[in-house]
C-alpha positions in Angstrom: -14.8 -10.6 2.1 -17.1 -10.3 5.2 -17.2 -6.8 7.2 -15.7 -8.9 10.3 -12.7 -9.8 8.1 -11.9 -6.2 6.8 -12.0 -4.7 10.2 -9.2 -6.7 11.1 -6.6 -6.5 8.1 -4.3 -3.5 8.1 -5.0 -0.7 5.6 -2.4 1.3 4.5 -2.7 4.5 2.1 0.0 5.5 -0.3 1.3 6.7 -3.5 1.8 4.2 -6.7 5.5 4.6 -8.0 5.5 1.6 -10.5 2.5 -0.1 -12.3 4.8 -1.9 -15.2 3.7 -5.1 -14.0 0.5 -7.1 -15.2 -1.9 -6.7 -12.4 0.8 -5.3 -9.8 1.4 -1.9 -8.5 4.3 -0.6 -6.2 2.9 1.6 -3.7 5.2 3.9 -1.7 3.8 4.3 2.0 5.5 7.0 4.1 5.1 7.6 8.0 6.2 9.9 10.5 8.4 9.0 13.6 9.7 11.0 16.4 13.6 10.4 16.8 14.2 9.0 20.2 17.3 11.0 20.8 16.7 14.4 18.8 12.6 14.3 19.1 12.5 15.6 15.3 10.4 13.8 13.0 11.8 11.8 10.5 9.9 10.5 7.8 10.2 6.4 7.0 8.9 5.3 3.5 8.5 1.6 2.6 7.5 0.2 -0.4 4.6 -2.8 -0.7 3.9 -4.7 -4.3 -0.1 -4.8 -4.2 -2.5 -6.7 -6.5 -4.6 -4.9 -9.0 -6.9 -6.9 -10.6 -8.6 -4.3 -12.8 -5.1 -2.4 -13.8 -6.8 1.1 -12.8 -4.4 2.7 -10.7 -1.7 4.7 -12.2 1.8 6.0 -11.3 1.0 9.3 -8.9 -2.4 8.3 -7.7 -2.9 7.9 -4.3 -4.4 4.7 -3.2 -5.5 2.8 -0.3 -4.3 -1.0 0.2 -5.3 -4.0 2.4 -3.6 -7.1 3.5 -4.5 -10.1 1.7 -3.5 -13.8 1.0 0.2 -14.1 -0.3 -0.2 -13.9 -4.2 3.5 -14.2 -5.5 6.8 -14.0 -3.4 6.4 -10.4 -2.9 2.7 -9.6 -3.2 0.8 -9.8 0.4 -1.5 -6.7 -0.5 -4.4 -5.9 -2.8 -5.7 -2.7 -4.2 -8.8 -1.4 -2.0 -9.4 1.8 -3.8 -8.3 4.7 -5.4 -8.4 7.9 -3.4 -7.0 10.7 -5.7 
């Protein structure tokens, strides 16, 4: 990947919640949004399936994932690095 391509792709940071599948991790990404009526912050979460070629990420790790080409029906992300 070139530097130009990396800048245009989305990056997300989340926690690995599953690593049972081969070369696949499930990352839970949480973001806080303000409720339109009550003006309180609400935590929204979403799970992303990401490709982990070297299978280094484990459950509980904080990781950064980046958009990639579709690798399967669910995998559209790949592991960029392990933060913690």
